[in-house]
C-alpha positions as CSV (number, residue, x, y, z in Angstrom):
1,M,1.6,4.6,-6.8
2,S,2.7,2.0,-3.9
3,S,4.0,3.7,-0.6
4,T,6.9,1.2,-0.4
5,S,8.3,2.6,-3.7
6,F,9.5,5.8,-1.9
7,I,13.3,6.1,-2.2
8,P,14.7,8.8,0.6
9,G,16.9,11.3,-0.4
10,R,16.0,14.5,-2.2
11,G,18.1,16.8,-4.3
12,K,17.7,19.7,-6.7
13,A,17.6,17.4,-9.6
14,R,13.9,16.4,-8.9
15,Y,12.6,20.1,-8.9
16,V,14.1,20.6,-12.2
17,L,13.1,17.2,-13.6
18,A,9.5,17.7,-12.0
19,S,9.3,21.5,-13.4
20,A,10.6,19.9,-17.2
21,C,7.6,17.4,-17.2
22,V,4.8,20.1,-15.6
23,L,6.2,22.7,-18.3
24,A,6.0,20.2,-21.2
25,A,2.0,19.3,-20.2
26,L,1.4,23.1,-20.3
27,V,2.7,23.6,-23.4
28,Q,1.0,20.4,-25.1
29,I,-1.9,21.8,-23.8
30,G,-1.7,25.3,-25.1
31,V,-1.0,24.0,-28.6
32,A,-4.0,21.8,-28.3
33,L,-6.0,24.7,-27.3
34,M,-4.8,26.9,-30.3
35,V,-5.4,24.0,-32.6
36,L,-8.8,23.6,-31.3
37,R,-9.6,27.2,-31.8
38,Q,-8.8,27.7,-35.7
39,P,-12.0,27.6,-37.5
40,A,-11.3,24.4,-39.2
41,A,-10.9,22.7,-36.1
42,D,-14.4,24.1,-34.8
43,A,-16.0,23.3,-38.4
44,W,-14.4,19.6,-37.8
45,L,-15.4,19.3,-34.2
46,S,-19.0,20.2,-35.4
47,T,-19.4,17.3,-37.7
48,A,-16.9,14.4,-36.6
49,D,-18.7,11.7,-34.5
50,G,-17.4,10.9,-31.1
51,A,-15.4,8.0,-32.0
52,L,-13.8,10.2,-34.3
53,R,-12.9,13.1,-32.2
54,A,-12.2,10.6,-29.4
55,R,-9.0,9.0,-31.4
56,V,-7.7,12.4,-32.4
57,L,-8.1,13.8,-28.9
58,L,-7.7,11.1,-26.4
59,P,-4.1,10.6,-27.3
60,A,-3.1,13.9,-26.2
61,G,-5.4,13.6,-23.2
62,I,-3.0,10.7,-22.2
63,A,0.0,12.1,-22.8
64,V,-0.9,15.1,-20.9
65,C,-1.9,13.0,-17.8
66,M,1.4,11.1,-17.8
67,E,3.5,14.3,-18.1
68,L,1.8,15.8,-15.1
69,A,1.9,12.2,-13.6
70,A,5.9,11.5,-14.4
71,G,6.0,15.4,-13.0
72,L,4.5,14.6,-9.4
73,A,6.2,11.3,-9.2
74,V,9.5,12.6,-9.7
75,Y,8.8,15.3,-7.4
76,M,8.1,12.6,-4.4
77,M,11.0,10.6,-5.4
78,R,9.1,7.8,-6.9
79,V,10.3,5.5,-9.7
80,E,7.0,5.2,-10.7
81,A,7.9,8.4,-12.9
82,L,9.7,6.1,-15.1
83,A,7.0,4.1,-15.8
84,C,5.1,7.5,-16.9
85,M,7.9,8.2,-18.8
86,G,8.3,4.6,-20.6
87,C,4.7,5.0,-21.3
88,L,5.3,8.5,-23.2
89,L,8.3,7.3,-25.0
90,A,6.4,4.2,-26.2
91,R,3.3,6.5,-27.5
92,L,6.3,9.0,-29.4
93,C,8.0,6.2,-30.8
94,A,5.0,4.8,-32.4
95,R,3.7,8.6,-33.5
96,M,7.0,7.9,-36.0
97,V,5.2,5.5,-38.4
98,D,1.8,7.8,-38.7
99,G,3.5,9.4,-41.5
100,P,6.3,12.0,-42.2
101,V,8.3,12.7,-39.5
102,P,8.2,16.7,-38.9
103,L,11.2,18.0,-36.6
104,V,8.8,18.7,-34.0
105,K,8.4,14.8,-33.6
106,L,12.0,14.2,-33.0
107,L,12.2,17.4,-31.0
108,D,9.8,15.8,-28.6
109,L,11.2,12.3,-28.7
110,S,14.6,13.8,-28.2
111,F,13.5,15.7,-25.0
112,F,11.6,12.7,-23.6
113,L,14.8,10.6,-23.8
114,I,17.1,13.1,-22.5
115,L,14.6,13.9,-19.5
116,T,14.3,9.9,-19.2
117,W,18.2,9.4,-19.0
118,F,18.6,12.1,-16.0
119,M,15.3,10.4,-14.3
120,V,17.3,6.8,-14.5
121,R,20.4,8.5,-13.3
122,L,18.6,10.4,-10.2
123,F,16.8,7.3,-9.2
124,A,19.9,5.0,-9.5
125,R,22.1,7.2,-7.3
126,S,19.6,7.3,-4.8
127,A,18.9,3.6,-4.7
128,T,23.1,2.8,-4.7
129,S,22.7,5.6,-1.8
130,H,20.7,4.4,0.5
131,A,20.4,0.7,1.8
132,S,17.1,0.7,2.9
133,A,16.1,1.4,-1.0
134,P,13.3,-1.4,-2.1
135,P,15.1,-4.4,-4.5
136,G,13.2,-5.8,-7.7
137,R,10.7,-4.0,-9.6
138,H,11.3,-0.7,-8.0
139,R,14.5,-0.4,-9.9
140,P,14.5,2.4,-12.9
141,R,15.1,0.2,-15.5
142,V,12.5,-2.2,-14.4
143,M,10.2,0.6,-14.0
144,L,10.8,2.0,-17.3
145,L,10.1,-1.3,-18.9
146,V,6.6,-1.4,-17.3
147,G,5.9,1.6,-18.7
148,L,6.7,1.0,-22.1
149,A,4.8,-2.2,-21.9
150,F,1.8,-0.3,-20.4
151,G,2.6,2.5,-23.5
152,H,2.9,-0.4,-26.0
153,L,-0.7,-1.6,-24.6
154,T,-2.3,1.9,-25.3
155,V,-1.0,1.8,-28.9
156,L,-2.2,-1.1,-29.4
157,A,-5.7,-0.4,-28.0
158,N,-5.6,2.5,-30.3
159,D,-4.7,0.5,-33.4
160,L,-7.0,-2.5,-32.6
161,P,-10.3,-1.3,-34.9
162,A,-8.0,-0.8,-37.7
163,W,-6.6,-4.2,-37.5
164,F,-10.1,-5.9,-37.8
165,A,-11.3,-3.4,-40.5
166,L,-8.2,-4.6,-42.6
167,V,-8.5,-8.1,-42.0
168,S,-12.4,-7.5,-43.1
169,T,-11.4,-6.1,-46.3
170,A,-8.5,-9.0,-46.9
171,S,-5.9,-6.2,-46.8
172,V,-3.9,-7.8,-44.3
173,S,-3.5,-11.7,-43.2
174,L,-5.5,-12.6,-40.1
175,L,-2.8,-14.9,-39.3
176,A,-0.4,-12.2,-39.0
177,V,-3.0,-10.3,-36.9
178,L,-3.3,-13.4,-34.8
179,G,0.8,-14.1,-34.4
180,G,0.8,-10.1,-33.3
181,L,-1.6,-10.7,-30.7
182,F,-0.2,-13.5,-29.4
183,G,3.2,-11.9,-29.2
184,C,1.6,-8.5,-27.4
185,G,0.0,-11.0,-24.9
186,A,3.2,-12.8,-24.1
187,L,4.6,-9.1,-23.9
188,Y,2.3,-8.2,-20.9
189,A,2.6,-11.4,-19.1
190,A,6.3,-11.3,-19.2
191,A,6.5,-7.7,-18.2
192,A,4.2,-8.6,-15.0
193,M,6.0,-11.5,-14.0
194,L,9.4,-9.7,-14.5
195,Q,10.0,-9.6,-10.4
196,A,8.6,-13.0,-9.6
197,R,9.7,-15.5,-12.0
198,P,12.6,-13.9,-14.0
199,Q,13.5,-16.8,-16.2
200,R,9.8,-17.7,-17.4
201,A,9.8,-13.9,-18.3
202,A,12.6,-14.2,-20.2
203,T,11.3,-17.2,-22.1
204,L,8.1,-15.3,-22.7
205,F,10.0,-11.8,-23.8
206,V,11.7,-14.2,-26.0
207,F,8.4,-15.4,-27.6
208,A,6.9,-11.9,-28.3
209,A,10.0,-10.9,-29.8
210,L,10.1,-13.7,-32.3
211,A,6.1,-13.1,-32.7
212,L,5.9,-10.1,-33.1
213,A,9.1,-10.0,-35.9
214,L,7.2,-12.6,-38.0
215,S,3.7,-10.7,-37.8
216,L,5.7,-7.7,-38.8
217,L,7.0,-9.5,-42.1
218,A,3.9,-11.2,-42.8
219,W,2.1,-7.5,-42.2
220,G,4.5,-6.2,-44.6
221,G,4.9,-2.7,-43.1
222,Q,2.9,-0.8,-45.2
223,Y,0.4,0.4,-42.9
224,A,1.0,2.7,-39.9
225,F,-1.0,0.3,-38.1
226,A,1.7,-2.0,-37.8
227,A,3.4,0.0,-35.3
228,P,2.6,-2.3,-32.3
229,F,4.7,-5.0,-34.0
230,W,7.9,-3.0,-34.6
231,L,7.5,-1.4,-31.2
232,G,7.1,-4.8,-29.2
233,V,10.4,-6.2,-30.4
234,P,13.0,-3.9,-29.0
235,V,10.8,-3.8,-25.8
236,A,10.9,-7.5,-25.5
237,I,14.5,-7.5,-26.0
238,L,14.8,-5.2,-23.3
239,G,12.9,-7.3,-21.3
240,V,15.1,-10.5,-21.7
241,A,18.4,-8.4,-20.9
242,L,17.0,-7.5,-17.9
243,A,15.5,-10.9,-17.2
244,R,18.8,-12.7,-17.7
245,N,21.1,-9.9,-16.1
246,G,19.9,-10.4,-12.8
247,A,17.9,-7.1,-12.9
248,T,15.5,-8.4,-10.2
249,P,17.8,-9.9,-7.6
250,G,16.3,-11.9,-4.4
251,S,13.2,-12.6,-6.8
252,R,11.7,-16.4,-7.0
253,V,13.0,-18.1,-10.0
254,G,10.2,-20.0,-12.2
């Protein structure tokens, strides 16, 4: 984390938000341990190969790390906490299409949405209260967008092997996959250049939204692995709004 992202001024709210993040991580660890101690889970772990175990266990590990990192960052009053929350929100939204949506998924998403809203308010208030607060990419909504883009990348990395398998069996069109990959690349590039070149970033965000939307139509939406398509569209639209509404004042125009 960059030392320049430090925002002066600490209130009681940071203790509450940091505690909520750490508590969420501890709860998730406890639930995972309870599940893994079940006889069925022990039998599955002993027979499943490493790739399958990693696919199931790695997402939980990423979520716990992000929750702990968000708790530490908000306690230190660093806006990188919102990047962690954005990553968590993107991954939680992607889970909505993995199958039936039980109440626990909706509660998790609602909890982190509320937590993120309070963080945005906390950092926005701190930034307006201190003239020395850094501009540009350190603004709360911009950092949240960066986190959403990174979370989208982790979802894409998780689903990419399934994409190639579906293409090899002619279940989905190669054109849809290639279009989606171009759209994802444009999304990540736009998020990276949002501070330095907001106009070019806005153009890339528009291209990403169109490419991902068209790929989703070609895909048909019949697979849960299409999550990177529909998830990237609202992220790209948010990026367009930030780039065009002066979210990065003082940055170079490219």
